Each structure stands twice: as structure tokens, then as C-alpha cells.
N, C-alpha and C positions, 0 to 999 in steps of 0.2 A: 309495421315493418315487415315485409315480405319475404317468405322463405320459398325458394324455387328448388324443387326437387325433382327428379325424375320419377315416372311413373313407378317404376319398380321399385326404386330405391327408398330406403328410410332414412330419414335426415341425420344429419350428424352436425356436430358444431364444435367450437373452439372454446377453450377456457375464457371466463369472463374476469377480466382484471384491469384495474386503472392503467396499465401499461400497453393495454391493446385498444386501438382504434376501430377504424374501418377495416374488416377482416374480410377475405375472400378465400374459403377452403374448400379445396377439392378432395374427396374422400374416394378411394376407389374399393368399394365394398365387394362382397361375394356375389351380389346381384346386379351390378352395374356401376355407372358413374352418376354421382349428383354432386350439386355446388349449394353452398349454403352461404349466405350473406350476412356477417355481423355488424349491425351499425352502432358499435361503441359498446362500452361498458356499463354494466349495471342493469342489464335487461334480464329480467327474471324470467320472461315468458320465454325468451330463447334458451334460456338454461334449462327448462324443461324437456326442450327436444334434444338434448344430448343423450347419446346411447351409452351402454354400459359395456364394461369388459368382464370377463368371467374369472375371478380370482379365486374362488373358493372349492378346490377340492375337499372330498370328505376325509377328515382326519379320524380314522377308527383303526382297529386291529385288521379288519378286512382289508382297508387301504392299504396299510403299512405292508402286508402280505403280497399283496397284488403289485405293490411298487417293487419290492425286493426280487419277486418271481420275474419281473420283466425287464428289469435293469441288468445290463451287460456292462462288462470291464471297459469295452470300447467307448460305449455312450458315457460311463461314469467319468472316464478321462477326458472326454470332450467338455463335460460339464465343469471339471476340476481346471481345465487349462483355459477356458474361454475368459475368465476374469482376467487372466495375466495378459491375454491376446489383447482385450479391451483396454486394459491400463497402457500397454504399450502403445497402441495406436492413437489413444486420447492424448497421451504425453507427446507423441510425434506430431500431432496436430498443435498441440500447444507451444512447442518449439519454433513451429512455422509462424504462429501468431506473435508469440513473444519476440521472435528475431526480426520479423517484417516492422512490426508496429515500432520496434526501438529504434531499428534504421531510419524509418521514415521520421520518427518523431526527434530523432537526434539532428537529421538532416534539417529539418524545419526549424528547431530552436538555434541551431548554430549559425544559420544563415541569417536570422532575424538579429540575433547578437551582434554579428559582423556589420550587419548593416546600421545598426544603432551606434556601434562606435565610429565607424566611418561616413555614413551618408545622412545619419539623424533619424529621429524618431518617425517623421512622415514616411519615409521610404522603408523602414521597417514595418510599419502599421500595414502599408499596401501590400509589401511582401507576405506578412502574416496573413492576412484577411485573403489573399488570392490562393495560397497555399492551404490554408484550412477549408477555403469554399471548394478548391478542386478536390482535397482528400474526401470530404464529405459527399460531395455529388458523386463521385466515383463510388465510395463505400455504400451508399444507400441506393445507387441506381435501381437494383433489383427489388427494392422495397418500395418506392415511389413509383416505379414505372411498370412493374411486374405485374402480372395479373394474378398469378397462383401464389406469389410470395410474399403480398403484402403484410402479413401476420408475421414477417421475419424481423421487423423493425424493433420488436421488444427483446428483452433480454432471453427469452425464452423459458423463464423458471416457472411462471403460472401455467405454461403449456405441460412441463415437467410434472409438476406437483398434481395437475388435473389427471394426467394420465396413469400416475402410479395410485391416485385414488379411484382409479375404474372409470374415467370418463373416457368413451372412445373417440379419442382425437387422432387417430393415427396419422391422419394426413397432415398434421402439423410436424412430423418427423420423416417428411421425406428427403431424398437425396438433395433435392433442389434448394429445401430451407437449410439443409447443412451447409451446402456450398454456400448459400448467400450469407448465412451467420460467419461462416470461417473469413470469407473474404471480405466482408463488411466491417468486422469488427477490427481488422488490421487498420483499415484506414481510419475508423472512428477513433481509435485509441491515439494514433498518431496525430490527428487533425489538432488537438487542442482544445476540442469541446469538451465539457464536463461529462465525460463518458469513460466506463472503466470496462475492461475485457473479461471480468470474472462471471457474470451470467451467461453471455453466449460461450464461454469455455465450459460451463456447467452443461448447455444445452447441447454443444458438439460433442463433448463424452457421452451425453443421453443417446444422440442420434447414434453414434457408434456401437453403443449398448444395443439400442432397438434394432439396427440392423444385423447385428451379430446374433442376434435371437432367433434369426430366421434359420441358422443352423441347426440348432437341434430339432426343428420343425421340418426340414426338408427330408423328403423320402429317399433321396440320393444317399444322404447321411444316414438314414436307417438302414438301407440296404448294405451298407460297409460296416456301421458300428452297432447295429441293433437298434431297436425302437425305444422311444421314451417311456416312462410309465402311463399306460393307457388312461388312469384316473386323472392325469395332470392336464388341465386345458393348456391350449397354445398360449393364451393371453397370460398365464402365469409366468411362461418363459420370458415375454416381452417386458413383464413386471420386473422381474429379477434382473435381467441384465440391463434393461434400461436405468434401473437405480444403481447397478455397478458402475455403468458409464458415467452417471452424474456425479458419483462419488470419486472417481477418478479425474473427473475435470476439476472438481475442489482440490484433490491431491496434486494434481498438476500445477495448477495456479498457486497454491499457497504453501506448497511442500508440505501438507498435512494431511496424510492419510486418516488419521485419527479424526481429524474435523470432517472429512468427506464421511466416513462411516457416521459420525454424529449428524450431520445434516440429514441423511437419508432417515435415519431411525427416528430423529426428534421433528423433524419438518415437513419433509416430503411424502413418505410413504405410510398410511394409515395400515396398509394390508402387507404387514412386514412378518418374515418367518426368521427366528432365531437361526435356523440352518444357514441362513444367507450372510450372516455377519461376517464370517471368516471369509467370505468369498470377496465382499466388498472390501474389505480390509487388505486382502493380499492383492487385489486389484489396485487399490491405491498405493501399495508399497511398490508395484511394477511400473506405475507410472512416476513414482518418485524417484526411481532409479533411473529413469532415462533423464529426467530434468537434471538430476546431480551429475550424470556422466556428460549431459551438453553444457554444463558450467552454469546451469540455471537460467538458460535462454526464454525457457516458457513461463518461469516464475512471474505472477503479478507483484508480489511483494516478498522480501525476505526479513524478518525481524530478527535480527542478531543479538541475543542477549549476552551483554558484558558481563564479565565476571571479574573479581579481583577485590580489592579493599574497598569498602564503601558501598559497591554495587548491590548488595542484597540488604541494605539497611534502610530504612525509613522512619520518619519522625513518629512518635507514637500517636500523635493526634492525627494522623493523616487519614486514619479510618473516617473521622468524622467529615473531613474534606471530600473523600471519595463518595460518600452518601449524598452530599449537597451536589457534588459534580453530576453524579448519576442522574439525579432528579432533574438537574438542568438540562443535561443532553437528551434525556427522554421527552420533556416537553419539546425540545428544539425538533427532535426527530418527528414527533407527532405533528407540529407546525409544518415540516417540511412535506408530510405526506398530504397534508391538508391543502397546500397551496398546489401540488403536483396534481392532485386529483381534481381541482378547479381546473386548472390547465387541460387536463385530458379531456373534461366535459366539454372545453370550448373546441377541443380538436374533434370531438365527437360531433357536435352539432354542425361542425363544417363538413363533416363526412356525408352527415345525412342530406345536407343541402345539396352536396353535389354527387349524389347517388346517380343521378341520371346522365350526369356530364362527366365521363372519366378524364377527360383532358383537363377541365376545370380543377378536378381534383389532384391532378398531376402538378399543375402549376401552382396550386396552393401550396402543396407540400414542398415543392422545390423553392416557393419564396420562403416559407417558412425555414428551410434549413439555411438558405442565404442569409436570412435576417438572424439568426442565431450565430452564423460564423461574423457576422459584421458586429454585433454587440459584445461577442466573446472577445474577437480581437482587439477590439476598442478597449474593453474592460482591463486586459491584460497588460496593453502596452501603456495604456494610461497609468494604471495603478503603478507600473515600474516606473513611469517618469516622474511621478509624484516624490518619490523617495529617491535619494541619491546613494553614492557609495558609502559604505563604512569600513574601517580597518579590521583586518583579520590578524587581530594581536590576542595574546594572552590577558594583556589589561583590560581589553573589552568583552572577552569571550567569557573568560573564567572566573570572574566574581561570584560567589556564592556557589561556585562548582562543588559538587559531591566528590570530585575525583574519579569518577565511573566514565572515563574516557575510553573510545574505542583505539585500536592500537595504532592507527594511521596517525591519529592526533597525538597521543600520548607519547609517540616516538620523536615527536618535534619539539618537546619540552625536557625529554629525559637524555642525560649525555651517557648513562650507562647504569650497571647496577652492580651491587655486592651483596654478598652472603653473610650475613651476621648473626651471632649468637644471641637470643633473646631467651632469657631463662634456660629452660631444657631443651629448647628446640632452635633450629637454625631458620631463618626467615630471610626473605628476599627484600632488599631495600634498595631505593634509587638514588642517583646523583642528579641535581637538575642541571638544565644548560645555566651558565652564568647569566644569561639575559632575562631568566625568569623572574629573579629577585632583584638582579643589579649588583649581586654579590658573589664570590666564589671562593671555594677552598681549593688552591692550587700550589702546592709546595714548589712547582718550579718557577712560575711567572712572579708569583707574588713577592717572595722576597727580592726580586729584582725591583719591583716598585718602591719598596722601603729603601733600596739604595739610591733611589732617585729623587726622594723627598725633598732634599734640600737643593736639588739644582733645577726641579720641575716642578711647576705650580699645580699641574695637572695630577702628578703624581701624589702630591700632598692631599689634593681634595679627594683622591681615590682612596686612601687609607684613613682619612678622618673618621668615617663611620667605625673602623676598626678601635682606633686610638680612644675614642669618645664613648665605647662600651665597656661591658665586662670581659670582652675577648681580649682585651689588653693585658688583661693578668695571667692569661694562658703562656705558658712556655713556648708553644707553636703559633702564637699572634700573629706571627709574619707570614704564615701561610693563608692567611685571609686579605681579601682586598676586593675592588669594585670590579664590575665586570667590563672586558674589553676583548678584542681578536688578538692583538700582539701588543708588544711594548712600542713599537713604532705608533701604531694607531693612538696608543695611550699617550704619548707624547705630543702627538698632533691636535689633542683634545678629543678624540673619539672614544668615548666610554660610555657606561651607563652606572646610574647611582640607585638605591631602592626609591627614590622619589621618581624616576623616569623609566623604570624598568618594564621591557616589553619584548615578547619573543614573537615574531610572525608566524602565523600558521596558514598553512596551505590546506584549504578544505577540499581541494579539488573541483570536479565536473559539477558536484552537487550545490555548488555556491558560485555561479558565473560572475565574472568581473565585466564591469563595461567601461573600465579603465584602458586606453591604449598603450599603456606601460608593458613593458615585456616583464616586470616584475610584480606578480600578482598579490600585492600585499593589502587589497580591499577586495570587497564583494558587494554586488548590487542587494541592498537589505530586501528589496521586494521581489528582486529576481531568484530568489532562492525559492519563491512559492509559484511566481508567475511567469518566470522564463526557463523553467524546466519541465519535464514530464512530469505528471501528478504522481506517478510512482516515486520519483526523486523527491517529490515536494512532501509526500507523505513520509519518507524515510527522514527527512529533514525535522519534521515536526516529531518524530519519535528519537531524535538524536538526545544521547543522556550525557551530562558533564558539561555542556555547553549552555547553560540557562540563557545568555544574551544573543544566541545565534539569530534569532527571530525576537524581534521588538513588539510591543504591544500595539503601537498605532499601526505598523505593518499588517500585523495578524488581523487586527480588527476590521481594518478596511478589506482585506482579502475574503476574509469570512463572510462579510455581507455580499461582495460580490459572487463568490463561489456558490453560498447558498442559493441566492435568487435565480443564477443561471443554471444551477443543477435542477431546481425544482421545474423550470420550464423547458429544460433540454430533455429531461426524460420522458420517453414515450414518443419522440420524433421518430422520422421516417429513416432511421439508420441502426442497425444491430449494436447495442452498447449495453452495459451494465452499470448498477447503481452503487455496488458494495465499495469500490476504491474511492468514489467521490465522497460516499457517506463517511468513510474511514478519515479523509481529510478534514471534513467539516467538523467531526467529532473531535479529531486531533487538535484543531484549531481551539474549538472551546476549552478542551482540557490545559491545552498550553498556556491560553491566556489566564485561564483561571489559576494556574500555578505561577505565573509570573505575578499575579495581582497579591497573592499570598507571600511571595518573595518580597515585593515591595513593602506589603504590611510588616514582614519580619524585621525587615531592614530599618525602616522607620521607627520602631518600637523597640528597636534592639532586643528582639526576641529569639535572634539564632542561637540554638544550642550547639554545643559540641558534639561531634559524632564520632563515638570512639575515643581512645586515648593514645593510640599509637601514630606517629607519622610514618608516612611512607618513603620519607628521605633517610639517608645514611647517618650514622651517629656523629662523622666528620661535620655534616651540615646543622646539626642541632644547635651548636653555640650562636649561630647567626640569628636566631629567633628569639623574640623579647622574653618568653616565658623563662628563657635561660639567660637573660641578660645582653641579648645581641640587638644588633641595630635594627632589625626587620620588625615591623608594626605586628600587631596582634591579629589583625585583620588581613594578614598575607593569604593569598589564594594558594589552593591544594593543602590546606591545613585542616586538620581535625576541627579547629575552633571555629572555621568558617565553613564547614561543609554540613549544618545541621539542617539547611534548606531544603525545602521539598524539590525534587528532581522535575523540571517541566517535561522532560522525555516521559516519565512515568505518567505525569497528569494527561499528555496527550495520548497515551495508549489506552488509560482507562477512559479517556473522554471518547475515544474511537468505539471501542467496545458499547459503552454506555449509549452512544448515538444508533449504532446499529440495532441496539436492543429496542430502543425508543421508537425508532422507524419501521419495526416489524422486520 
């Protein structure tokens, strides 16, 4: 495989990784311009041609004295403020990526859902395929058609790690590469392909840091602020500020400055100085602040930890489950890498065969992107059409729930709260909506029902559970009755009993409905994964307190499709990352495993009570069977039924384990 260089130049190259196919890198060195062609991954001979950067100043007493002697307050101020500037610029770029991709993605999914409802699945698929193809071809144009930006199609993390470990691949961090990544990832994420924004976001931050590192090396800056320590090579500034930018990219994408710092320390940079730790962290904090001020527009994913009763408890045996789950996800992650590497070898052979015919390579890359759009759009729409609408009610969603619900959903089953004394402390207790259990404690309406018992059959039926239980022995037994909206509706036969009790839950935009009814009392069982942006799908997988939001058949089908499409999409000619798709894969495996455990617990009646205190107010306790009431022992949102493992926890652990297994 030939290497073409100018007579006066020394050869330079790009990092070799499974995410890089046919690369054409231009390096502007101090002696001229030269071009290097890399024809795919795993070329050890090419790896030997990569130049190195100088990261090793002499750390001794004389060096420290010289450094202190030449440092000025102005230059020191520049060094301290640059991480903040890098963080702010990276976060601003993340806000643009997040806003544009979210708007385009919402436009695509909304249009498709409306077409499914109004014109059928065929028209919806044609629109999905057309919009997906247009976004992908626009986003990847500079990759498959450009001459100097062909390597911008990967996530950019291999290039980052190579640079931070001393490989001289500065040509990969050009302004052109930055713009191509920035522009392309917006369309890639919005298109509906199995692609995430996190890798390019890290690379964008690294590029910003790379170019900001030119300031401490500028003689104009020296003339104003004073020179840097003379014993520090210029490449040290590139390493330090590039690593700060990469950490800021993670902080902006995941609202996690600590994670960004740890990524640099543990994964990216072998040549790391402890002095840079605080710079990286404070740069990440600056990026986080911009994301928070902007309302989270640039964040890839936000995992909110619910707090409250039963939210921090897990069964004692969950440790063994997590060990098994981690092993399964590790094997799955390794299998994903194996498939992706095989696909990349095929791409590599295609690039080599087309080496002499640029237009043939262009046509094949475009054809590959169109093919990916074809099978991806068909997979999502076909999967969604296989499974129908399901009810969005407490009776379906909340069996085996731990009660750890997010506020938006919890407020739809709770009527109010009271403060009650419990021992020496005062605690908050809740009053359920009547529809939750089909019974209520209402000192105003329930006595009126008892007055109608002799004249109305429905009123008699309404109070039968009270009269046939231990509640009838209480002095205030007339304050208890069935659930209804008004006396008029009860007399007309509209009421609920414990046998048919259920409250509707509005799940919001995260669970789209394909029904043409104005009242959204159902949602598409597969649409919560296939007809929403993958950021939303990941949040649905992590949802706690709603074990049956996603069922086993839907998750199993989607896992197979998503796994295979992710393995063949990664490395195509469009800027994209893999972290979010891999989190979805791991989340699916973890939630499936947790649901299987719940089914086993239910069939063998192995569920154990979690805690001893109910969340409901004292006035509602007589309604439950352990106090002689008519409500069965398996009622939802009670300690007796809250001992199952939360599938949201399983999904979270599965996502982390899959990321670990896939490297």
C-alpha cells in the first residue's frame, strides 16, 4: 500500500482503529505539505510511519526554578482562564448540536406518527425513508465527497486518544474536520440511524481545545503577557488543552464534569500531569453551567435519580443478579465489537479496490448510506406495526411496582398528602385517587351513597365491599365507598370497584400513541422504542416504578434489530458516535433480564415485602386486607408487592455493563 509524500516532508498518519476506513490526511508540517493515504484498519506497517509529539519536559529542581523564573502573572492568568473559555465554547457547540438534532428529530418522528394515523403505514414508511436518507446524505456529504475530510466519518475518539498519547496527527484536528463533525452529527442523530452524538461531541471539544492551545504559543500573546516557560515544549500545550476540551465535551453531553475528568485520566491520556486535573474539572464545570442555563439543550442524556420511599432499596439477592447480568452484557459487548470489526474489514476491502477510482468509491459510500436508511426505516416501521396499542393505566403499568415513580406520573395517582405523626417523628403520607383502588374515603360523598342504598341498586353495589368487611364495625364506616366522580354518575351506573379499578396515566411525548382519539389513554407498545429519538428510548428503558411500560416481546424484537443495525452502521461515512446506541443495547438486555426475574418471582410467589410502612394516610389503611379491608393483599403500590427488582435499575446496570464489555 503506497505512501505518497513530498520530497521534503516526513510522513504522517492517522490513528488506526476499527472506526476508520479509507483515510486521506493532509498534514501541514514545518517543512511543507504532504499527503498520506491510509487504506483501512489494522495496517501495522502504516502505524510505524506515524510521527511523535514531544511531551516530556525535564522535571527536576533546575526545571522548576526556570519555570518559575520565566512565568509571568499575565501568562499565568491565561493558563488559568483558558480551561473556562474552552468549556464555554464547547458547551455552546453542544447546545447547537442538541437543539438542531432535537428539532429535526422531533420533526421527523412527528411527521411519521401523523402519517401512520392518517394515511397508513406505507406512506409513513416512504416519508421515514425519504427524510432519513436526505438527512444522512446531507450530514455525510463532506465525508463521502470530500477529499481532505474522509476520516471525519468516525466518532473522532480514536484520533483523540492517538494525539493525547503522542501520535503526530495534527491534521485530523483541522477547522475543516471540526466543521464537518459539527454539521454532520446534527443530521446523523436526527436521521433515525443507530447513531449517537457523544463521540463527535468529545471530538468537537477536543478540536476547540486544540486550537485554543495556539494562544499560549503565539508570539503576539507573548509580547503582551510574557513568554511561557522555555523548557515546556509546544506540544505540551496541545496535549493539555486538547484533553481539557475533550473532557468538556463529555461534561456538556452528559452533564458530568467528573466523568469527563475520569475519561481523560483513565482512558485517553497516558502522558497526564496531576496539575492539569483541576483545570480539566473546572473546564467541565464551565461547560455544565452553560448546559444548565440553556435548559439542557446540549445534553445527550439526563438520568434523574428518583428519591423517596422505596427508591433506594433493592432485594438482598440483587447482587447475584447483577453479577450474572454484567457477564451477559460483557459477552454481548464483545460480540458487537466482533461483528463491527468484520463489517469494517469489508469496508476496508471496498476502499482498497476503489483506490484508483474516486468516483466509484463515492458511489459505493452513497449506496451504503442509502441501504442503511432503507433497512433502518423498514425495521423501525415494521417493528412498530407488529405490535398494537396498549392501555396506559395503573392496572397495566404498576403491578410489581416499587413505588419509585417520577413526579409527573406519581401526581396522576395521588390526590393529596397529609402530615401524620409516626412515633416521635412527623412524616408525609399520601391520599390515593379513588380510581387507583376502586375505593375511597370521602366523609362528604360516601354518606350520601348510604342514604341511596334502598332506592338505587348501583348505590347498594357501591357499598357492598364496605359492609362485607371489617370496616362495617367502625364508627365511621359510612365514610368509605366505591370510586365515582359524582352522585349523578353513580346513579347512572358509572363507578369503579376493586375488581375493575384503574386510573389513566398520561405518559407524555415519551410514549407516542397511534390512536386517532383525542384522549390519549393508550400508547404504541413498540413506539416507545422505535418511533421516538433514541435519547427518549434510553430514558424509557431507565424509567423506574413502571415495570410493564415495556414488555418482553417488544424489547426482544427491538434488541435484535437495534444490535445488528448498530453493528453495521458504526463506521459508515457519517459523523456519529456509539455510546448512546450501546447504552440502549445494554439497557434492553438489563430490562429484559429484570422482567424475566419478576416473572419468575410471580410464578413461584417469591416476592418479598419491602419495608413495613405504607405510603398512604392512616384513613386509607382500613381498606387493605391486612387490616380486614376489601382490597386484596396483592394491591399495587403496597409494601407487600414492592419486593420485585426494578427493571429500571436492571436497565441502568445493563447499560453500564455493555459499555464495559464493548470497551
